[in-house]
C-alpha positions, 0 to 999 in steps of 0.5 A: 114322859112327865111334862110341867105346863106354866104360863105367866096369866095365871092358873084360871086362864083358858089358854094353860088348861087348853095347852094342858089338856093338849099334851096328854097324850105325850106324858104326864102333865102337871100344871103349876101356874102363878095364882094371878097375872105375871104378865110381861114379868121376865124372868123376875124370881125377886129375893127368892131365898126371902119370899115364902111363896104359897101353894094350893091345889087347883082344879083343872078339868082333865089334868089330875095335878095341878097347883097355884102358887103366889110366884112369877112363872120362872119360879113356878119352874124352879119349885118344880125343879128342886123337887117341889112335886116329887118328880123330874120333868122331861119338858116344861111347855109355857103358854098359851100367851094371849099375844104374840112374844116376837122380837125384843117381847123375848126379854120381857116375857114372862112366858119365853123367861119360863122356857129359859129357866127351864132350860137354865136347869137342864131341861127342855123348854118350849114358850107357845103364844097365839097371834090374837090381835089387839082388837080381837074381841070376845073369848079366844080360839086357842084350839090351832095354838094348843094343837101346835103345842103338843106337835112341838113338843111331840117332835122335842120329846122325840129328837130333843134339842141342842144344849142351851136352845129353847124354842120361842112358838107364835101362832097366828089366829087361824084355823089349823087348816088355814095355816101355810105350815111350819117355818123355822125362824130367826128374831124380828125387829119389834117396833115399840110406839109407847108413849108417857102421859103425864097426869095430875091426880085430886090432889095436885100430885104428879103421876104418869101413865104409859099409853100409845100405840099397839106395837108392830114389827119390821116385815123380813123374810125368815124372821117371827114377824115376817112367818106370821104375817104369812100365815105361818107358825113360827119356830125360833130357836133361842140360845141362853148365851147372849155373847156377841163373838164378833164384838168380843173380837173388836173389844180385845183389841182395846187398850186398858 
């Protein structure tokens, strides 16, 4: 089995390294990640026919083949799928993101959309994120999230996924022994509390700073947010087909 590991935090991210090493028992692992920070990049590919991303060998302890690419995570996956590394991949695992990706986060997240890019090309995709908390200080402990990522990857490699589906995995910031278990969840509701702060620079020109409090979520049983709050690993199957079929039935009644 060939496994591609990527992220949106860059090739030097500790979470990326820990995840890649955790997946080694399940196949040949190749790391292809951005050479810098691309958090919140979503599925950005840019003008892919005009871009000329550079690929450089990277050194990750315990991983035989690692690449840093001057491109967002979705493009790292695209390059891999188009044969940049001379092999076909059976699984793409993106992460470990240092903060959870729940609710509407999935549309912004470079971590999640890297897994989406894999599914677009017919490859199974998993995104792994850690609910570390906004006020966490010091180095993060990714060990539990790496174990979870490995276990979910093992199930996907063994059993497969339905066509067009990826898994969005969020892990509570707990020791493995403290986890309540694994829960299959639906996408919950994220509550954003961003605020626009208008300022004036020293030359008298206006500029804006986006601030505000950290986002929260609406607690509901069976959702990604609810599972994390209760100490469970949240596994949400996401689909690429965003069509609202109930709305289609209503809109077909419109007269144009």
